[in-house]
N, C-alpha and C positions, 0 to 999 in steps of 0.2 A: 325861343325868340326867332322871329321872322328875319331872314337874312337881308331883307330890304328895309328893315326898321333901323332908324338912326340910333347908334349907341349913344348914350348920354355924354360920354367924354368927347365923342366926335362932334356932337351938337354944340357943346361948350366951346370947343376949339374953333369950330366954324364961326361961332358968334364973336370970337375975338379976332377974326381975320376976315374982314369984309370982302377982300379980293378973292379969297378962297371960296367964300360963300357964293359970290357971283359966278365963279367958274363952275361950282358944283351944280348950280341951277340950270346950266346950259349943257351939261353932260348928256350923252345919249343914255338910254335905259341900260344898255350893256356896260357902258363905262361906269355908270353910277353903281350898278350891281357889283362890278369888280372892285370898286373903291370901298363899298360897304363891306364886302367880304374881307378886305384888308383891315378895315377898321374893327371888325369883330374879332380879329386875331391879334390885335395890338396888346402888348403886355405891360405897357407903362404910360404914364402921362407924357413923358418926354417923347416917346415913340409916336403917340397920337398927335402931339404938336408938330412933329416932323412930317407926318403924313399929310396934315393940313397945309403945312408950309410948302411941301412939294406940290400940292395942288395949286397953290397961289403962284408958284414959279413956272407953271406950264405955259408954253407959248401959244 
């Protein structure tokens, strides 16, 4: 799997959090790659939701 490919769970979680999705779209390439690396290493649904929630809480 390509590390820049959106994991399915990450896509679903973003779809449920419009603010996080908006913030994801404006990330730099480096920021997006780092976030996707984290998403690929998530071990649970709750952890994925938290990752997306943290994205929506960024200032």
